[in-house]
N, C-alpha and C positions, 0 to 999 in steps of 0.2 A: 542376244543383243541386250535384252533388259537385265540380264545377269551381269554382263560387262559393265553397264551403266551403274547398276546398283553397287558393284564392288568398287568402281572408281569413286562413287559418291561416298561410300563408307570409308574408303581409304583416306579421302581428302578431309572428312570430318574428323577422323581419328588424328591425322597428321596435324591439322589446324589446332585441335584441342591440346595435343602435347606441346606444340611449337609456342602457341600464344593462347592459353586457356581463357584469359580475360576477354579478349576480343571474341573468341568463338562463343562464350557464353552470352556476350552482349549481342551478337549477331542472332543467336537462337532466340533470345527473349524479344528483340525487336521484330524479327519475322514473325514470331507467334502473335504479338500485339497488332501488328499490321494486318495479318490474316484475320483476326478477330474483328478489326475495324472494317475490313473489306466485306466480310460476311454480314455484319450489321447493316452496312450500306446496301448490299444486294438485297437483303430481306426486305428493307424498307422500299426500295425500288419495286421489287416484285409485288409487295402488298399493295402499293398504290396502283399499279398497272393491273393487278388481278381485279382489284375493286373496280377500276375503270371498265375492265371487260365484263365484269358481272353486271354493272349498271347498264352497259351497252346491250348485253343480252336481255335483261329484264325490260328495258325501255323499248325493245323492238329495233334498235339500231342495227344489230347484227343481221336481222332479217332484211332491212333495207339495204345493207351492204351486200348481203347474199343476193338481193334481186339486181342490184347493179352488176355484180360479178357473174350472175347466172349465164349470160351468153358465152363469156369466156369460160366458165366452168364447164358448161355443156360441150363446148367445141374441144377442149383440151382433154378433160377428164371423162367425159360421157358417163356420168353417174346415172343409175336406174331409179333413184328414189330421192325424195326431198330432204331427208335427214342426212344422207351422203352430201348433197349440195350444200346444206348449212354448215356441216362440219368442215368441208373444204373452204367454204367462205370465211368462216371463223379463223381457220389456220392461215389462209392467206392474208386477211386483213391485219391479224396480229403480226404476221412476218413483215408486212409492208410498214407497219408503225414501229418496227424494231424490237418487238417483244418476243424474241425467240423463245425464251423460257415458258412464256405463257402460251405460245403457239404449239408447244410439244404435245400436250394432251390431245388436242383437237386434231393435230396431224397424225397421231398414232391412231386415234379413232377413225379418221378419214381413210387411212391406208388399210386398216382392218376391214372397214365397210367396202371399200373398192375391191379387196381380195375376196370377200364374201360373194361379191357380184361377179367374180370371175373376170374382173376389169384389171388385168395385170399391167397393161400399158398405162392406165390412168394412175394406178398406184406407184408405178416407177416414175412417172413424170412428176407426180406430186412429191415423192420422196426427193427427187432432184431439186425441185423448186424449194421445198422446205429446207433442205441442206444447205443450199446456197443462198437463200433467204434475200431476195430483193428488198432493200430497206429504203423506202422514200424518206423516213425520218428515224435515224437510229436512236431511239429514245433511251434505251438502256445504257449504252455507251456515253451519250451525252449526260444522262443523270450521274453516272459514275464520274465522268470528267468534273462535273459541277461539285459533286460531293468531296472531290480531292482539290478543290479551289483551283481548277484550271483557269488561265486568263482568258481563254477563248475556247469553251467547250463545244461550241458548234462547228469548230474547223473540221471536224471529223465527217461533216455532212457530204461534201462532194466526193472525197475519195471513197467513202463508204458506198455511196450510190453507184459510182463508176465501177468499183470492184465487184459489187453484188450483181450489177447488171451483167458484166462480162462473164462472171462465173456461171450465172444461170443460163445466159445463152450458149455458152460453151458446153455446159453439162447436157442441156436438152439436144444440142446439135450432135454431140458425141453419142448420146443414146439413140437418136434417130439413125445416124449412120451406122452404129453397130448393129442395129436391128436390121437394116436393109442388107448389110453384109452377111449376117447370119441366115437370112432367107434365101440368099443365093446360093 
């Protein structure tokens, strides 16, 4: 499938270049400059949120969030040590704040720690939650919309919340149903 897509893309680029080389060159340079601008915006956004997360960790805010989330974490993930709980809490709180890129390292660490504890169910549920990423505040998307001068960058809030809640509930439900069917 990828080969067919690549061949079609190459064919269309070659065809466009021969039929109208000026517009093809303009489109390529415009696309390159837009991708560089997007990359710079993303670097700035992630730098700000990475700094925020580091300040939160250094100030003890992450531990306070972990304490608030501890009953939920113990019920759903059943970690065996405090470090695993803290990593899960960092991952969940970063995902809830819409910082998926920042949440990824703690998510990887959490899943690894859960697998080391032979807690495969906890690791799978965390993987589902991290992948579907319930976002109370989709900060990255809002920041991107603001950087591109959106007239209403916060309009993404409700659709994002609804879609992430539905996808998380559906993912966990399918996992539980599949697990029950496999046991039969």
